[in-house]
Every structure is written in C-alpha cells, then in structure tokens.
PQR file with spaces between the fields and no chain letter, atoms N, CA, C, O and H, PARSE charges and radii, in Angstrom:
ATOM       1  N    MET     1     -12.169   -0.604    1.356 -0.4000 1.5000
ATOM       2  CA   MET     1     -10.615   -1.124    2.019 -0.0000 2.0000
ATOM       3  C    MET     1      -9.249   -1.008    1.714  0.5500 1.7000
ATOM       4  O    MET     1      -8.922   -1.021    0.527 -0.5500 1.4000
ATOM       5  N    ILE     2      -8.685   -0.935    2.295 -0.4000 1.5000
ATOM       6  CA   ILE     2      -7.126   -0.676    2.101 -0.0000 2.0000
ATOM       7  C    ILE     2      -6.436   -1.984    2.197  0.5500 1.7000
ATOM       8  O    ILE     2      -6.625   -2.883    3.015 -0.5500 1.4000
ATOM       9  H    ILE     2      -8.951   -0.924    3.259  0.4000 1.0000
ATOM      10  N    GLU     3      -5.540   -1.919    1.136 -0.4000 1.5000
ATOM      11  CA   GLU     3      -4.594   -3.333    1.202 -0.0000 2.0000
ATOM      12  C    GLU     3      -3.256   -2.498    1.265  0.5500 1.7000
ATOM      13  O    GLU     3      -3.188   -1.428    0.661 -0.5500 1.4000
ATOM      14  H    GLU     3      -5.387   -1.188    0.470  0.4000 1.0000
ATOM      15  N    ILE     4      -2.207   -2.979    1.986 -0.4000 1.5000
ATOM      16  CA   ILE     4      -0.961   -2.531    1.995 -0.0000 2.0000
ATOM      17  C    ILE     4      -0.015   -4.057    1.867  0.5500 1.7000
ATOM      18  O    ILE     4      -0.048   -5.053    2.590 -0.5500 1.4000
ATOM      19  H    ILE     4      -2.262   -3.848    2.477  0.4000 1.0000
ATOM      20  N    PHE     5       0.728   -3.786    0.761 -0.4000 1.5000
ATOM      21  CA   PHE     5       1.592   -4.697    0.429 -0.0000 2.0000
ATOM      22  C    PHE     5       2.712   -4.476    0.745  0.5500 1.7000
ATOM      23  O    PHE     5       3.367   -3.697    0.052 -0.5500 1.4000
ATOM      24  H    PHE     5       0.755   -2.977    0.174  0.4000 1.0000
ATOM      25  N    SER     6       3.357   -5.163    2.028 -0.4000 1.5000
ATOM      26  CA   SER     6       4.598   -4.772    2.253 -0.0000 2.0000
ATOM      27  C    SER     6       5.655   -5.925    2.942  0.5500 1.7000
ATOM      28  O    SER     6       5.473   -7.136    3.065 -0.5500 1.4000
ATOM      29  H    SER     6       2.824   -5.796    2.591  0.4000 1.0000
ATOM      30  N    LYS     7       6.575   -5.271    3.257 -0.4000 1.5000
ATOM      31  CA   LYS     7       7.795   -5.977    3.563 -0.0000 2.0000
ATOM      32  C    LYS     7       8.298   -6.109    5.014  0.5500 1.7000
ATOM      33  O    LYS     7       8.034   -5.149    5.738 -0.5500 1.4000
ATOM      34  H    LYS     7       6.722   -4.287    3.156  0.4000 1.0000
ATOM      35  N    GLU     8       8.868   -6.968    5.474 -0.4000 1.5000
ATOM      36  CA   GLU     8       9.677   -6.695    6.832 -0.0000 2.0000
ATOM      37  C    GLU     8      10.567   -5.708    6.750  0.5500 1.7000
ATOM      38  O    GLU     8      11.113   -5.333    5.713 -0.5500 1.4000
ATOM      39  H    GLU     8       9.083   -7.748    4.886  0.4000 1.0000
ATOM      40  N    ASN     9      10.760   -5.185    8.055 -0.4000 1.5000
ATOM      41  CA   ASN     9      11.554   -4.445    8.097 -0.0000 2.0000
ATOM      42  C    ASN     9      11.932   -3.161    6.944  0.5500 1.7000
ATOM      43  O    ASN     9      13.075   -2.956    6.535 -0.5500 1.4000
ATOM      44  H    ASN     9      10.316   -5.490    8.898  0.4000 1.0000
ATOM      45  N    CYS    10      10.903   -2.489    6.595 -0.4000 1.5000
ATOM      46  CA   CYS    10      10.723   -1.486    5.607 -0.0000 2.0000
ATOM      47  C    CYS    10      10.072    0.274    6.370  0.5500 1.7000
ATOM      48  O    CYS    10       8.941    0.620    6.712 -0.5500 1.4000
ATOM      49  H    CYS    10       9.975   -2.656    6.927  0.4000 1.0000
ATOM      50  N    ALA    11      10.880    0.720    6.377 -0.4000 1.5000
ATOM      51  CA   ALA    11      10.614    2.117    7.077 -0.0000 2.0000
ATOM      52  C    ALA    11       9.229    2.516    6.264  0.5500 1.7000
ATOM      53  O    ALA    11       8.218    2.670    6.949 -0.5500 1.4000
ATOM      54  H    ALA    11      11.799    0.439    6.099  0.4000 1.0000
ATOM      55  N    GLN    12       9.151    2.674    4.979 -0.4000 1.5000
ATOM      56  CA   GLN    12       8.150    3.319    4.463 -0.0000 2.0000
ATOM      57  C    GLN    12       6.822    2.518    4.644  0.5500 1.7000
ATOM      58  O    GLN    12       5.719    3.049    4.523 -0.5500 1.4000
ATOM      59  H    GLN    12       9.972    2.549    4.422  0.4000 1.0000
ATOM      60  N    CYS    13       7.017    1.153    4.953 -0.4000 1.5000
ATOM      61  CA   CYS    13       5.938    0.274    5.097 -0.0000 2.0000
ATOM      62  C    CYS    13       5.241    0.639    6.412  0.5500 1.7000
ATOM      63  O    CYS    13       4.026    0.758    6.567 -0.5500 1.4000
ATOM      64  H    CYS    13       7.914    0.721    5.051  0.4000 1.0000
ATOM      65  N    GLU    14       6.307    0.815    7.437 -0.4000 1.5000
ATOM      66  CA   GLU    14       5.945    1.127    8.991 -0.0000 2.0000
ATOM      67  C    GLU    14       4.859    2.606    8.918  0.5500 1.7000
ATOM      68  O    GLU    14       3.761    2.774    9.450 -0.5500 1.4000
ATOM      69  H    GLU    14       7.294    0.718    7.311  0.4000 1.0000
ATOM      70  N    LYS    15       5.569    3.418    8.154 -0.4000 1.5000
ATOM      71  CA   LYS    15       5.000    4.870    7.934 -0.0000 2.0000
ATOM      72  C    LYS    15       3.480    4.845    7.441  0.5500 1.7000
ATOM      73  O    LYS    15       2.602    5.630    7.800 -0.5500 1.4000
ATOM      74  H    LYS    15       6.461    3.281    7.722  0.4000 1.0000
ATOM      75  N    GLU    16       3.350    3.782    6.542 -0.4000 1.5000
ATOM      76  CA   GLU    16       2.057    3.835    5.815 -0.0000 2.0000
ATOM      77  C    GLU    16       1.015    3.234    7.025  0.5500 1.7000
ATOM      78  O    GLU    16      -0.040    3.785    7.340 -0.5500 1.4000
ATOM      79  H    GLU    16       4.064    3.144    6.250  0.4000 1.0000
ATOM      80  N    LYS    17       1.493    2.112    7.568 -0.4000 1.5000
ATOM      81  CA   LYS    17       0.748    1.331    8.547 -0.0000 2.0000
ATOM      82  C    LYS    17       0.216    2.604    9.931  0.5500 1.7000
ATOM      83  O    LYS    17      -0.880    2.639   10.490 -0.5500 1.4000
ATOM      84  H    LYS    17       2.350    1.665    7.312  0.4000 1.0000
ATOM      85  N    MET    18       1.441    3.543   10.173 -0.4000 1.5000
ATOM      86  CA   MET    18       1.006    4.781   11.142 -0.0000 2.0000
ATOM      87  C    MET    18       0.211    5.590   10.744  0.5500 1.7000
ATOM      88  O    MET    18      -0.703    5.928   11.496 -0.5500 1.4000
ATOM      89  H    MET    18       2.331    3.514    9.718  0.4000 1.0000
ATOM      90  N    LEU    19       0.343    6.229    9.233 -0.4000 1.5000
ATOM      91  CA   LEU    19      -0.600    7.058    8.814 -0.0000 2.0000
ATOM      92  C    LEU    19      -1.910    6.551    8.873  0.5500 1.7000
ATOM      93  O    LEU    19      -2.809    7.341    9.159 -0.5500 1.4000
ATOM      94  H    LEU    19       1.086    5.954    8.623  0.4000 1.0000
ATOM      95  N    CYS    20      -2.242    5.081    8.598 -0.4000 1.5000
ATOM      96  CA   CYS    20      -3.696    4.596    8.521 -0.0000 2.0000
ATOM      97  C    CYS    20      -4.044    4.742   10.052  0.5500 1.7000
ATOM      98  O    CYS    20      -4.871    5.621   10.294 -0.5500 1.4000
ATOM      99  H    CYS    20      -1.512    4.439    8.366  0.4000 1.0000
ATOM     100  N    GLN    21      -3.600    4.098   11.024 -0.4000 1.5000
ATOM     101  CA   GLN    21      -3.793    4.398   12.326 -0.0000 2.0000
ATOM     102  C    GLN    21      -3.864    5.689   12.824  0.5500 1.7000
ATOM     103  O    GLN    21      -4.584    5.895   13.800 -0.5500 1.4000
ATOM     104  H    GLN    21      -2.928    3.384   10.826  0.4000 1.0000
ATOM     105  N    MET    22      -3.271    6.546   12.343 -0.4000 1.5000
ATOM     106  CA   MET    22      -3.457    8.116   13.061 -0.0000 2.0000
ATOM     107  C    MET    22      -4.961    8.474   12.287  0.5500 1.7000
ATOM     108  O    MET    22      -5.828    9.088   12.909 -0.5500 1.4000
ATOM     109  H    MET    22      -2.686    6.379   11.550  0.4000 1.0000
ATOM     110  N    LYS    23      -5.124    8.127   11.187 -0.4000 1.5000
ATOM     111  CA   LYS    23      -6.307    8.572   10.599 -0.0000 2.0000
ATOM     112  C    LYS    23      -7.469    7.499   11.099  0.5500 1.7000
ATOM     113  O    LYS    23      -8.597    7.963   10.937 -0.5500 1.4000
ATOM     114  H    LYS    23      -4.419    7.629   10.682  0.4000 1.0000
ATOM     115  N    SER    24      -7.448    6.398   11.571 -0.4000 1.5000
ATOM     116  CA   SER    24      -8.381    5.356   11.922 -0.0000 2.0000
ATOM     117  C    SER    24      -8.844    4.718   10.806  0.5500 1.7000
ATOM     118  O    SER    24     -10.026    4.383   10.718 -0.5500 1.4000
ATOM     119  H    SER    24      -6.531    6.021   11.702  0.4000 1.0000
ATOM     120  N    LEU    25      -8.126    4.534   10.033 -0.4000 1.5000
ATOM     121  CA   LEU    25      -8.531    3.808    8.984 -0.0000 2.0000
ATOM     122  C    LEU    25      -8.067    2.165    8.788  0.5500 1.7000
ATOM     123  O    LEU    25      -6.925    1.707    8.839 -0.5500 1.4000
ATOM     124  H    LEU    25      -7.166    4.807   10.104  0.4000 1.0000
ATOM     125  N    ALA    26      -9.039    1.623    8.606 -0.4000 1.5000
ATOM     126  CA   ALA    26      -8.931   -0.063    8.889 -0.0000 2.0000
ATOM     127  C    ALA    26      -8.164   -0.615    7.545  0.5500 1.7000
ATOM     128  O    ALA    26      -8.436   -0.165    6.432 -0.5500 1.4000
ATOM     129  H    ALA    26      -9.967    1.995    8.565  0.4000 1.0000
ATOM     130  N    TYR    27      -7.222   -1.589    7.752 -0.4000 1.5000
ATOM     131  CA   TYR    27      -6.343   -2.054    6.350 -0.0000 2.0000
ATOM     132  C    TYR    27      -6.091   -3.452    6.531  0.5500 1.7000
ATOM     133  O    TYR    27      -6.045   -4.027    7.619 -0.5500 1.4000
ATOM     134  H    TYR    27      -7.002   -1.955    8.656  0.4000 1.0000
ATOM     135  N    GLU    28      -5.936   -3.948    5.440 -0.4000 1.5000
ATOM     136  CA   GLU    28      -5.483   -5.432    5.402 -0.0000 2.0000
ATOM     137  C    GLU    28      -4.071   -5.390    4.942  0.5500 1.7000
ATOM     138  O    GLU    28      -3.787   -4.928    3.837 -0.5500 1.4000
ATOM     139  H    GLU    28      -5.973   -3.481    4.556  0.4000 1.0000
ATOM     140  N    GLU    29      -3.035   -5.937    5.894 -0.4000 1.5000
ATOM     141  CA   GLU    29      -1.434   -6.281    5.131 -0.0000 2.0000
ATOM     142  C    GLU    29      -1.434   -7.585    4.723  0.5500 1.7000
ATOM     143  O    GLU    29      -1.890   -8.602    5.245 -0.5500 1.4000
ATOM     144  H    GLU    29      -3.266   -6.312    6.791  0.4000 1.0000
ATOM     145  N    LYS    30      -0.774   -7.363    3.576 -0.4000 1.5000
ATOM     146  CA   LYS    30      -0.013   -8.882    2.864 -0.0000 2.0000
ATOM     147  C    LYS    30       1.337   -8.579    2.421  0.5500 1.7000
ATOM     148  O    LYS    30       1.865   -7.522    2.076 -0.5500 1.4000
ATOM     149  H    LYS    30      -0.404   -6.537    3.152  0.4000 1.0000
ATOM     150  N    ASP    31       1.821   -9.940    2.533 -0.4000 1.5000
ATOM     151  CA   ASP    31       3.052   -9.678    2.051 -0.0000 2.0000
ATOM     152  C    ASP    31       3.504   -9.584    0.464  0.5500 1.7000
ATOM     153  O    ASP    31       3.108  -10.411   -0.358 -0.5500 1.4000
ATOM     154  H    ASP    31       1.392  -10.799    2.814  0.4000 1.0000
ATOM     155  N    ILE    32       4.223   -8.678    0.184 -0.4000 1.5000
ATOM     156  CA   ILE    32       4.401   -8.248   -0.955 -0.0000 2.0000
ATOM     157  C    ILE    32       5.119   -9.193   -1.781  0.5500 1.7000
ATOM     158  O    ILE    32       5.087   -9.120   -3.009 -0.5500 1.4000
ATOM     159  H    ILE    32       4.545   -8.006    0.852  0.4000 1.0000
ATOM     160  N    TYR    33       5.944  -10.321   -0.975 -0.4000 1.5000
ATOM     161  CA   TYR    33       6.586  -11.287   -2.199 -0.0000 2.0000
ATOM     162  C    TYR    33       5.748  -12.095   -2.401  0.5500 1.7000
ATOM     163  O    TYR    33       5.798  -12.623   -3.512 -0.5500 1.4000
ATOM     164  H    TYR    33       5.969  -10.380    0.023  0.4000 1.0000
ATOM     165  N    GLN    34       4.739  -12.501   -1.541 -0.4000 1.5000
ATOM     166  CA   GLN    34       3.829  -13.636   -1.905 -0.0000 2.0000
ATOM     167  C    GLN    34       2.267  -13.168   -2.736  0.5500 1.7000
ATOM     168  O    GLN    34       1.231  -13.832   -2.779 -0.5500 1.4000
ATOM     169  H    GLN    34       4.698  -12.072   -0.638  0.4000 1.0000
ATOM     170  N    ALA    35       2.539  -11.817   -3.340 -0.4000 1.5000
ATOM     171  CA   ALA    35       1.513  -11.336   -4.384 -0.0000 2.0000
ATOM     172  C    ALA    35       2.310  -10.237   -5.375  0.5500 1.7000
ATOM     173  O    ALA    35       2.069   -9.053   -5.608 -0.5500 1.4000
ATOM     174  H    ALA    35       3.380  -11.278   -3.305  0.4000 1.0000
ATOM     175  N    LEU    36       3.303  -11.087   -5.828 -0.4000 1.5000
ATOM     176  CA   LEU    36       4.054   -9.976   -6.907 -0.0000 2.0000
ATOM     177  C    LEU    36       3.136  -10.273   -8.105  0.5500 1.7000
ATOM     178  O    LEU    36       2.896   -9.196   -8.650 -0.5500 1.4000
ATOM     179  H    LEU    36       3.499  -12.049   -5.638  0.4000 1.0000
ATOM     180  N    ASP    37       2.543  -11.256   -8.721 -0.4000 1.5000
ATOM     181  CA   ASP    37       1.920  -11.348   -9.525 -0.0000 2.0000
ATOM     182  C    ASP    37       0.527  -10.610   -9.448  0.5500 1.7000
ATOM     183  O    ASP    37       0.274   -9.664  -10.194 -0.5500 1.4000
ATOM     184  H    ASP    37       2.738  -12.131   -8.278  0.4000 1.0000
ATOM     185  N    ASP    38      -0.186  -10.993   -8.698 -0.4000 1.5000
ATOM     186  CA   ASP    38      -1.371  -10.090   -8.494 -0.0000 2.0000
ATOM     187  C    ASP    38      -0.988   -8.869   -8.323  0.5500 1.7000
ATOM     188  O    ASP    38      -1.425   -8.253   -9.295 -0.5500 1.4000
ATOM     189  H    ASP    38       0.020  -11.761   -8.092  0.4000 1.0000
ATOM     190  N    ILE    39      -0.304   -8.019   -7.503 -0.4000 1.5000
ATOM     191  CA   ILE    39      -0.258   -6.793   -7.729 -0.0000 2.0000
ATOM     192  C    ILE    39       0.252   -6.209   -9.102  0.5500 1.7000
ATOM     193  O    ILE    39       0.095   -5.026   -9.405 -0.5500 1.4000
ATOM     194  H    ILE    39       0.051   -8.521   -6.714  0.4000 1.0000
ATOM     195  N    ALA    40       0.915   -7.195   -9.958 -0.4000 1.5000
ATOM     196  CA   ALA    40       1.559   -6.728  -11.149 -0.0000 2.0000
ATOM     197  C    ALA    40       0.056   -6.602  -12.143  0.5500 1.7000
ATOM     198  O    ALA    40      -0.220   -5.678  -12.908 -0.5500 1.4000
ATOM     199  H    ALA    40       1.042   -8.156   -9.712  0.4000 1.0000
ATOM     200  N    GLU    41      -0.646   -7.644  -11.895 -0.4000 1.5000
ATOM     201  CA   GLU    41      -1.943   -7.870  -12.623 -0.0000 2.0000
ATOM     202  C    GLU    41      -2.885   -6.506  -12.811  0.5500 1.7000
ATOM     203  O    GLU    41      -3.283   -5.832  -13.761 -0.5500 1.4000
ATOM     204  H    GLU    41      -0.422   -8.394  -11.273  0.4000 1.0000
ATOM     205  N    ARG    42      -3.017   -6.489  -11.279 -0.4000 1.5000
ATOM     206  CA   ARG    42      -4.272   -5.572  -10.754 -0.0000 2.0000
ATOM     207  C    ARG    42      -3.516   -3.975  -10.879  0.5500 1.7000
ATOM     208  O    ARG    42      -4.196   -2.950  -10.838 -0.5500 1.4000
ATOM     209  H    ARG    42      -2.693   -7.037  -10.508  0.4000 1.0000
ATOM     210  N    SER    43      -2.192   -3.966  -11.017 -0.4000 1.5000
ATOM     211  CA   SER    43      -1.685   -2.445  -10.978 -0.0000 2.0000
ATOM     212  C    SER    43      -1.676   -2.054  -12.465  0.5500 1.7000
ATOM     213  O    SER    43      -2.197   -1.048  -12.945 -0.5500 1.4000
ATOM     214  H    SER    43      -1.640   -4.799  -11.051  0.4000 1.0000
ATOM     215  N    GLY    44      -0.898   -3.156  -13.211 -0.4000 1.5000
ATOM     216  CA   GLY    44      -0.459   -2.725  -14.401 -0.0000 2.0000
ATOM     217  C    GLY    44       1.214   -2.938  -14.676  0.5500 1.7000
ATOM     218  O    GLY    44       1.822   -3.149  -15.725 -0.5500 1.4000
ATOM     219  H    GLY    44      -0.475   -3.974  -12.821  0.4000 1.0000
ATOM     220  N    GLN    45       1.574   -2.824  -13.607 -0.4000 1.5000
ATOM     221  CA   GLN    45       3.168   -3.044  -13.461 -0.0000 2.0000
ATOM     222  C    GLN    45       3.828   -3.445  -12.242  0.5500 1.7000
ATOM     223  O    GLN    45       3.422   -3.105  -11.131 -0.5500 1.4000
ATOM     224  H    GLN    45       1.080   -2.653  -12.755  0.4000 1.0000
ATOM     225  N    VAL    46       5.114   -4.357  -12.497 -0.4000 1.5000
ATOM     226  CA   VAL    46       5.668   -4.852  -11.765 -0.0000 2.0000
ATOM     227  C    VAL    46       6.181   -3.952  -10.605  0.5500 1.7000
ATOM     228  O    VAL    46       6.904   -2.963  -10.731 -0.5500 1.4000
ATOM     229  H    VAL    46       5.443   -4.632  -13.400  0.4000 1.0000
ATOM     230  N    PRO    47       5.628   -4.524   -9.337 -0.5600 1.5000
ATOM     231  CA   PRO    47       6.182   -3.530   -8.257  0.2800 2.0000
ATOM     232  C    PRO    47       7.868   -3.499   -8.136  0.5500 1.7000
ATOM     233  O    PRO    47       8.542   -4.345   -8.723 -0.5500 1.4000
ATOM     234  N    ARG    48       8.321   -2.705   -7.522 -0.4000 1.5000
ATOM     235  CA   ARG    48      10.018   -2.372   -7.618 -0.0000 2.0000
ATOM     236  C    ARG    48      10.132   -2.089   -6.106  0.5500 1.7000
ATOM     237  O    ARG    48      11.095   -2.476   -5.443 -0.5500 1.4000
ATOM     238  H    ARG    48       7.773   -2.018   -7.045  0.4000 1.0000
ATOM     239  N    THR    49       9.044   -1.357   -5.573 -0.4000 1.5000
ATOM     240  CA   THR    49       9.215   -0.828   -3.779 -0.0000 2.0000
ATOM     241  C    THR    49       8.055   -1.211   -3.180  0.5500 1.7000
ATOM     242  O    THR    49       7.037   -1.594   -3.756 -0.5500 1.4000
ATOM     243  H    THR    49       8.262   -1.043   -6.112  0.4000 1.0000
ATOM     244  N    ALA    50       8.255   -1.087   -1.874 -0.4000 1.5000
ATOM     245  CA   ALA    50       7.209   -1.387   -1.071 -0.0000 2.0000
ATOM     246  C    ALA    50       7.049    0.111   -0.237  0.5500 1.7000
ATOM     247  O    ALA    50       7.861    1.032   -0.158 -0.5500 1.4000
ATOM     248  H    ALA    50       9.082   -0.777   -1.406  0.4000 1.0000
ATOM     249  N    PRO    51       6.017    0.010    0.204 -0.5600 1.5000
ATOM     250  CA   PRO    51       4.638   -0.763    0.233  0.2800 2.0000
ATOM     251  C    PRO    51       3.646   -0.156   -1.252  0.5500 1.7000
ATOM     252  O    PRO    51       3.640    0.930   -1.831 -0.5500 1.4000
ATOM     253  N    GLN    52       2.966   -1.298   -1.449 -0.4000 1.5000
ATOM     254  CA   GLN    52       2.299   -0.993   -2.551 -0.0000 2.0000
ATOM     255  C    GLN    52       0.927   -0.897   -2.314  0.5500 1.7000
ATOM     256  O    GLN    52       0.516   -1.931   -1.788 -0.5500 1.4000
ATOM     257  H    GLN    52       2.971   -2.180   -0.978  0.4000 1.0000
ATOM     258  N    ILE    53      -0.053    0.044   -2.518 -0.4000 1.5000
ATOM     259  CA   ILE    53      -1.279   -0.026   -1.928 -0.0000 2.0000
ATOM     260  C    ILE    53      -2.258    0.234   -2.636  0.5500 1.7000
ATOM     261  O    ILE    53      -2.071    1.137   -3.451 -0.5500 1.4000
ATOM     262  H    ILE    53       0.280    0.884   -2.945  0.4000 1.0000
ATOM     263  N    PHE    54      -3.581   -0.394   -2.619 -0.4000 1.5000
ATOM     264  CA   PHE    54      -4.532   -0.282   -3.023 -0.0000 2.0000
ATOM     265  C    PHE    54      -5.980   -0.212   -2.084  0.5500 1.7000
ATOM     266  O    PHE    54      -6.327   -0.891   -1.117 -0.5500 1.4000
ATOM     267  H    PHE    54      -3.733   -1.128   -1.957  0.4000 1.0000
ATOM     268  N    VAL    55      -6.671    0.925   -2.815 -0.4000 1.5000
ATOM     269  CA   VAL    55      -7.854    1.501   -2.008 -0.0000 2.0000
ATOM     270  C    VAL    55      -9.380    1.062   -2.624  0.5500 1.7000
ATOM     271  O    VAL    55      -9.957    1.809   -3.414 -0.5500 1.4000
ATOM     272  H    VAL    55      -6.390    1.476   -3.600  0.4000 1.0000
ATOM     273  N    ASP    56      -9.859    0.020   -2.266 -0.4000 1.5000
ATOM     274  CA   ASP    56     -11.342   -0.248   -2.568 -0.0000 2.0000
ATOM     275  C    ASP    56     -11.003   -1.248   -3.905  0.5500 1.7000
ATOM     276  O    ASP    56     -11.938   -1.448   -4.680 -0.5500 1.4000
ATOM     277  H    ASP    56      -9.391   -0.587   -1.624  0.4000 1.0000
ATOM     278  N    GLY    57      -9.591   -1.925   -4.214 -0.4000 1.5000
ATOM     279  CA   GLY    57      -9.523   -2.467   -5.357 -0.0000 2.0000
ATOM     280  C    GLY    57      -8.783   -1.688   -6.337  0.5500 1.7000
ATOM     281  O    GLY    57      -8.146   -2.337   -7.167 -0.5500 1.4000
ATOM     282  H    GLY    57      -8.831   -1.763   -3.585  0.4000 1.0000
ATOM     283  N    ARG    58      -8.746   -0.368   -6.402 -0.4000 1.5000
ATOM     284  CA   ARG    58      -7.902    0.837   -6.932 -0.0000 2.0000
ATOM     285  C    ARG    58      -6.861    0.936   -6.572  0.5500 1.7000
ATOM     286  O    ARG    58      -6.666    1.246   -5.397 -0.5500 1.4000
ATOM     287  H    ARG    58      -9.264    0.159   -5.728  0.4000 1.0000
ATOM     288  N    TYR    59      -5.561    0.660   -7.642 -0.4000 1.5000
ATOM     289  CA   TYR    59      -4.041    1.135   -7.381 -0.0000 2.0000
ATOM     290  C    TYR    59      -4.136    2.202   -7.014  0.5500 1.7000
ATOM     291  O    TYR    59      -4.908    3.003   -7.541 -0.5500 1.4000
ATOM     292  H    TYR    59      -5.719    0.408   -8.597  0.4000 1.0000
ATOM     293  N    VAL    60      -3.230    2.538   -5.827 -0.4000 1.5000
ATOM     294  CA   VAL    60      -2.988    4.120   -5.538 -0.0000 2.0000
ATOM     295  C    VAL    60      -1.342    4.323   -5.662  0.5500 1.7000
ATOM     296  O    VAL    60      -0.880    5.431   -5.938 -0.5500 1.4000
ATOM     297  H    VAL    60      -2.603    1.887   -5.399  0.4000 1.0000
ATOM     298  N    GLY    61      -0.549    3.236   -5.450 -0.4000 1.5000
ATOM     299  CA   GLY    61       0.964    3.541   -5.564 -0.0000 2.0000
ATOM     300  C    GLY    61       1.627    3.395   -4.161  0.5500 1.7000
ATOM     301  O    GLY    61       1.102    2.606   -3.375 -0.5500 1.4000
ATOM     302  H    GLY    61      -0.924    2.337   -5.226  0.4000 1.0000
ATOM     303  N    GLY    62       2.891    4.184   -3.727 -0.4000 1.5000
ATOM     304  CA   GLY    62       3.249    4.049   -2.948 -0.0000 2.0000
ATOM     305  C    GLY    62       2.868    5.023   -1.617  0.5500 1.7000
ATOM     306  O    GLY    62       1.795    5.560   -1.346 -0.5500 1.4000
ATOM     307  H    GLY    62       3.317    4.824   -4.365  0.4000 1.0000
ATOM     308  N    TYR    63       4.070    5.045   -0.937 -0.4000 1.5000
ATOM     309  CA   TYR    63       3.724    5.810    0.399 -0.0000 2.0000
ATOM     310  C    TYR    63       3.336    7.186    0.008  0.5500 1.7000
ATOM     311  O    TYR    63       2.330    7.701    0.497 -0.5500 1.4000
ATOM     312  H    TYR    63       4.942    4.609   -1.157  0.4000 1.0000
ATOM     313  N    ASP    64       4.092    7.812   -0.858 -0.4000 1.5000
ATOM     314  CA   ASP    64       4.112    9.114   -1.216 -0.0000 2.0000
ATOM     315  C    ASP    64       2.831    9.520   -2.264  0.5500 1.7000
ATOM     316  O    ASP    64       2.479   10.684   -2.455 -0.5500 1.4000
ATOM     317  H    ASP    64       4.908    7.394   -1.255  0.4000 1.0000
ATOM     318  N    GLU    65       2.247    8.412   -2.863 -0.4000 1.5000
ATOM     319  CA   GLU    65       1.258    8.510   -3.680 -0.0000 2.0000
ATOM     320  C    GLU    65      -0.277    8.540   -2.475  0.5500 1.7000
ATOM     321  O    GLU    65      -1.220    9.330   -2.435 -0.5500 1.4000
ATOM     322  H    GLU    65       2.533    7.466   -2.708  0.4000 1.0000
ATOM     323  N    PHE    66      -0.046    7.649   -1.851 -0.4000 1.5000
ATOM     324  CA   PHE    66      -0.941    7.138   -0.453 -0.0000 2.0000
ATOM     325  C    PHE    66      -1.433    8.478    0.111  0.5500 1.7000
ATOM     326  O    PHE    66      -2.594    8.883    0.171 -0.5500 1.4000
ATOM     327  H    PHE    66       0.720    7.007   -1.884  0.4000 1.0000
ATOM     328  N    ALA    67      -0.100    9.185    0.583 -0.4000 1.5000
ATOM     329  CA   ALA    67      -0.392   10.696    1.534 -0.0000 2.0000
ATOM     330  C    ALA    67      -1.004   11.495    0.704  0.5500 1.7000
ATOM     331  O    ALA    67      -2.072   11.972    1.086 -0.5500 1.4000
ATOM     332  H    ALA    67       0.843    8.856    0.534  0.4000 1.0000
ATOM     333  N    ALA    68      -0.497   11.845   -0.632 -0.4000 1.5000
ATOM     334  CA   ALA    68      -1.261   12.558   -1.329 -0.0000 2.0000
ATOM     335  C    ALA    68      -2.525   12.309   -1.765  0.5500 1.7000
ATOM     336  O    ALA    68      -3.205   13.257   -2.158 -0.5500 1.4000
ATOM     337  H    ALA    68       0.371   11.457   -0.943  0.4000 1.0000
ATOM     338  N    TYR    69      -3.112   10.818   -1.767 -0.4000 1.5000
ATOM     339  CA   TYR    69      -4.323   10.423   -1.903 -0.0000 2.0000
ATOM     340  C    TYR    69      -5.498   10.979   -0.962  0.5500 1.7000
ATOM     341  O    TYR    69      -6.535   11.582   -1.240 -0.5500 1.4000
ATOM     342  H    TYR    69      -2.560   10.048   -1.448  0.4000 1.0000
ATOM     343  N    LEU    70      -4.895   10.508    0.377 -0.4000 1.5000
ATOM     344  CA   LEU    70      -5.224   11.035    1.614 -0.0000 2.0000
ATOM     345  C    LEU    70      -5.607   12.388    1.761  0.5500 1.7000
ATOM     346  O    LEU    70      -6.750   12.721    2.073 -0.5500 1.4000
ATOM     347  H    LEU    70      -4.054   10.018    0.603  0.4000 1.0000
ATOM     348  N    LYS    71      -4.686   13.171    1.545 -0.4000 1.5000
ATOM     349  CA   LYS    71      -5.040   14.721    1.563 -0.0000 2.0000
ATOM     350  C    LYS    71      -6.015   15.045    0.876  0.5500 1.7000
ATOM     351  O    LYS    71      -6.798   15.877    1.335 -0.5500 1.4000
ATOM     352  H    LYS    71      -3.757   12.901    1.291  0.4000 1.0000
ATOM     353  N    ASN    72      -6.221   14.504   -0.344 -0.4000 1.5000
ATOM     354  CA   ASN    72      -7.192   15.076   -1.361 -0.0000 2.0000
ATOM     355  C    ASN    72      -8.467   14.701   -0.952  0.5500 1.7000
ATOM     356  O    ASN    72      -9.332   15.399   -1.482 -0.5500 1.4000
ATOM     357  H    ASN    72      -5.586   13.828   -0.717  0.4000 1.0000
ATOM     358  N    GLN    73      -9.005   13.622    0.000 -0.4000 1.5000
ATOM     359  CA   GLN    73      -9.927   13.147    0.270 -0.0000 2.0000
ATOM     360  C    GLN    73     -10.680   13.712    1.244  0.5500 1.7000
ATOM     361  O    GLN    73     -11.745   13.194    1.579 -0.5500 1.4000
ATOM     362  H    GLN    73      -8.303   13.055    0.431  0.4000 1.0000
C-alpha cells in the first residue's frame, strides 16, 4: 500500500499522484499537517517538505526518492 502525505496546492504532490495513476498504483492520500507526529515517528525525522511517501509501511521519502524507488522496481 502506498501512503502519500500531501498538502493542498503542492505541485510535487500532484506530480506524485499523477505518477501513481500513470503506473496504475493504488494509493491513499492523507493530509500531511494532520499526521506530522505520525510521520516523524515512522520515518525517524520531522517532515520538512511534501509529499512524504510510505510504501508498505516503509518510509521512502519525497517525490524524487519515490520516482527512483519505482525505477528500481
């Protein structure tokens, strides 16, 4: 399962969702502001940018890291 923690009016967040849609990947979108503590606990760092992505519960990072992750799959 892909979790995308995003915010409104975020170009990188929109690119992330489009990337998932192009690859027919199901994702769950969540508000980054309502999950800051959860993200920090799960990733080991306080999120400073959006989006923040987890795949099957594992922290991947932001858009660039997720694109690289998909390229290597």
